PLY file of the C-alpha trace (Angstrom):
ply
format ascii 1.0
element vertex 124
property float x
property float y
property float z
element edge 123
property int vertex1
property int vertex2
end_header
26.78 5.49 0.97
25.95 5.59 -2.73
24.15 2.22 -2.46
22.52 3.08 0.82
20.29 5.73 -0.79
19.10 3.33 -3.48
18.65 0.50 -1.00
16.78 2.49 1.59
14.53 4.21 -0.95
13.76 0.87 -2.55
12.98 -0.75 0.80
10.74 2.10 1.73
8.91 1.93 -1.59
8.37 -1.82 -1.23
7.13 -1.31 2.34
4.66 1.24 1.24
3.44 -0.70 -1.74
3.14 -3.98 0.19
1.11 -2.43 2.97
-1.22 -0.79 0.48
-1.57 -4.09 -1.33
-2.37 -5.86 1.92
-5.02 -3.20 2.61
-6.62 -4.06 -0.68
-6.69 -7.70 0.31
-8.21 -7.26 3.79
-11.66 -6.14 5.01
-13.36 -3.90 7.52
-11.30 -2.56 10.42
-8.18 -4.46 9.41
-8.25 -2.74 6.02
-8.33 0.70 7.52
-5.53 -0.09 9.97
-3.30 -1.54 7.29
-4.09 1.43 4.96
-3.07 3.72 7.78
0.19 1.84 8.16
0.74 2.13 4.43
0.09 5.82 4.44
2.47 6.27 7.40
5.16 4.39 5.46
4.68 6.55 2.40
4.78 9.60 4.68
8.11 8.36 6.14
9.46 7.99 2.59
8.30 11.45 1.58
9.83 13.04 4.68
13.08 11.27 3.90
13.10 12.16 0.21
12.04 15.84 0.45
13.25 16.68 3.96
16.43 14.73 4.98
18.01 13.98 1.59
18.24 17.60 0.43
19.85 18.58 3.79
22.24 15.61 3.50
23.34 17.00 0.14
24.14 20.32 1.77
26.00 18.69 4.62
28.18 16.72 2.11
29.24 20.06 0.63
30.48 21.18 4.06
33.06 18.40 3.95
34.77 20.30 1.06
34.18 23.80 2.39
33.30 25.29 5.77
29.90 24.97 7.38
27.60 27.95 6.92
26.99 30.27 9.77
23.45 28.86 10.35
24.65 25.19 10.31
23.23 24.56 13.81
19.78 25.60 12.48
20.16 23.36 9.51
21.19 20.38 11.64
18.17 21.05 13.96
15.89 20.97 11.00
17.38 17.69 9.87
16.77 16.28 13.32
13.14 17.36 13.24
12.69 15.58 9.86
14.48 12.54 11.29
12.19 12.47 14.36
9.03 12.84 12.22
10.10 9.96 9.90
11.10 7.76 12.80
7.71 8.31 14.50
5.81 7.53 11.31
7.82 4.46 10.66
7.46 3.15 14.23
3.70 3.85 14.23
3.34 2.02 10.89
5.35 -0.97 12.27
3.36 -1.03 15.51
0.00 -1.08 13.55
1.20 -3.94 11.40
2.38 -5.95 14.51
-1.06 -5.34 16.07
-2.85 -6.43 12.93
-0.68 -9.53 12.69
-1.22 -10.53 16.29
-4.96 -9.80 15.98
-5.28 -11.95 12.84
-3.25 -14.79 14.44
-5.48 -14.68 17.56
-8.59 -14.68 15.38
-7.37 -17.67 13.41
-6.48 -19.55 16.60
-9.93 -18.92 18.05
-11.60 -20.12 14.87
-9.38 -23.15 14.81
-10.27 -24.02 18.39
-13.96 -23.39 17.74
-14.02 -25.87 14.91
-11.67 -28.49 16.26
-12.47 -28.52 20.00
-16.23 -28.82 19.72
-17.74 -32.07 20.87
-18.27 -34.62 18.15
-21.71 -36.15 17.96
-21.81 -39.78 18.87
-19.11 -39.54 21.45
-20.17 -39.11 25.00
-18.86 -35.67 25.50
0 1
1 2
2 3
3 4
4 5
5 6
6 7
7 8
8 9
9 10
10 11
11 12
12 13
13 14
14 15
15 16
16 17
17 18
18 19
19 20
20 21
21 22
22 23
23 24
24 25
25 26
26 27
27 28
28 29
29 30
30 31
31 32
32 33
33 34
34 35
35 36
36 37
37 38
38 39
39 40
40 41
41 42
42 43
43 44
44 45
45 46
46 47
47 48
48 49
49 50
50 51
51 52
52 53
53 54
54 55
55 56
56 57
57 58
58 59
59 60
60 61
61 62
62 63
63 64
64 65
65 66
66 67
67 68
68 69
69 70
70 71
71 72
72 73
73 74
74 75
75 76
76 77
77 78
78 79
79 80
80 81
81 82
82 83
83 84
84 85
85 86
86 87
87 88
88 89
89 90
90 91
91 92
92 93
93 94
94 95
95 96
96 97
97 98
98 99
99 100
100 101
101 102
102 103
103 104
104 105
105 106
106 107
107 108
108 109
109 110
110 111
111 112
112 113
113 114
114 115
115 116
116 117
117 118
118 119
119 120
120 121
121 122
122 123
């Protein structure tokens, strides 16, 4: 579990930075979609870091002691944070999939337009 925190936070940081870098390299509508995905990824990271992680620390203390009287409320709050970060991560991923498919379709259409046109001199 000690490595999990470092690995997950590193992966989330790389995800956020890479989507924001991709946004800087794209144009028009694609840029705004990728930037939105980047912001959703950063939001997911922030929810994890400032919502779930502190509660996880409190829950670890319960293993050595007894849970507090309001432990059900604390667990419910953790679940709300978890649901929020899951939704932001899924939305970011869905946007990036859409952008990738859109870009692939656009490239395929451009490829067909340049390679499938009749060549002059051949009886088309």
